C-alpha angles and dihedrals in degrees: 000000000000117000114267120249120233091263092047090051092050090049091050089051092051092050093048090049091051098044105033100038091222123148114275095235092054093049097049096042090052093050095045092048089065099034125110096217136136118247090256092051091049089053089049091052091054092047092051097043098044092037092057092047091051092051105035098127094046093047091049089049089058091046089053090051091051099044125019097187125082118289122204112247095239090051090049091056091056092045090052089055092047096046092046088058094044099047109021107024091035090216113181109276096243093055095040093052107025097043093044093050088050093064092057125091116262094257092050098050101083096054093043092048091049095049096045093047090049088052092055091049093048096039097125094045094047093048090051091049090052092050089057094055126100118272095259090060097042093048098032100234128137109274094231090054094050091048094051090048091049089055091048104038105014128247098285097051091042090055090050091048093051092048089048090054090054096055122089109264117251117234122243133176135197117229106236104225092186086077105023145009123247094245092050092044093054090049091051094046107029093167091068114087123219117235118238110242092011107078093172092058139069134189127224141176099211128034111273093223096178093050092048096045092049092051091242091121140026125199105246139142115241090236089072090067092068095078094042093050092047090052088052097190118201129219111271096022129127111243131187117205098190101188101024113152131144085027107229095124091040092057091045090054089052089052092050088051091052086242091290124124131025132299120187107200117195136191132161096220117081096208093048090049089055089052088052091051091050093048099047090044093054090046092051095240094151096165090072122103115189119215127180110227139148109213092196096058118025143040112256113273124242092262087068100034092052090062098039142138095064127209091218135010128201114201105187094173130201108263145170091274094225089147093059103043089124087067101030094052102180098043091095090064093051098053123101128188092250093054093083092060094041092049095047090053090054091046090054092051091051093046093050092050095049092043091063089067095056117107122233108278091020130135128239122190117198115198144171140173089230130112094205123111093216089063097038128027095011092049091052090050090051091052093048091050091052096045112041091182089068121089128195111232101175146335127212134180143181120222117192096219091049105034105026095234136087119299116264141157133200135176125194115215128183128205116219095190141007111302 
């Protein structure tokens, strides 16, 4: 079989995403691992695949304007690719139309060619029609999600949030001070730019392979530091990181502890736990012990109980990820209205279980990368109502439209007595 072109690879990714219900990142990484493409073509594949996923509702709106009758699903995928190039990438017309038509089967080509050429002729009219649509169409977000954000943040901030989600995510890294100092790091890697107000973090446009491979740097958004700094672990303490994989926060906790003490890092997924082990090993966080455990199903194993009670516990729970949609591009299409309740119930179970291992006078930090009250403030209130011995010390959050980083939430709770 002949090697796929960039457009053919993007089309294959879209069809796998639609039919297999796998995560977008997993699909595209698998296809690119076996693709014979130049670096520029690989970048084009990513632009096409992620660009279409970010703009599904808008692209389908334009398809509906151009053809009222039913369109076969496989044809729709190709039209989405073509219209993304025509309207949003602003690819030259010949390439956008001719090269997209070329990836279709012979019997599909005439209809695809006709629709794409009509789109180029009606460009101004179609763009104006799109501008007149409700926010959920213009920004391609589920309507229920836009409406709940409008109630929470107001129309203007919701519009900003949706636009934020549709932009490519910037890359940030945390300087790993277990292995280097910020001044030395910036001398070694002068192309990386320090972030104002975030001395532990740098920004970059291309992956700093040498810095990552050496363990001098770890890819991480500055918003993730909120929970770690609230936990404020001290050298020599015993720390439980209850939902730790892939290990970015775990390694940061080890840095804050000057790599002295004990951190038990848990995750329920074996593969993710191996990734955590690889990451903390490369970063030199040798006080970390990784333990596989599902807080929703089983009693803690002896590897955890033998260290308990813990001075501090970080519960960075699984969540709906609404604060990181810029990075988890297809999560918006997986969410349902009931997910916020279902997820918060699981988060409460995890928090209860981890809380039992906190010593009297200890600190628990609950955190998510969600923007939703059910998973954040309301969950904390439920926990406080259940456990009167707990006291809320502080809550902090990161809002993309306000702070310029991923969305995150963290609450610091203290335990007056044994729980």
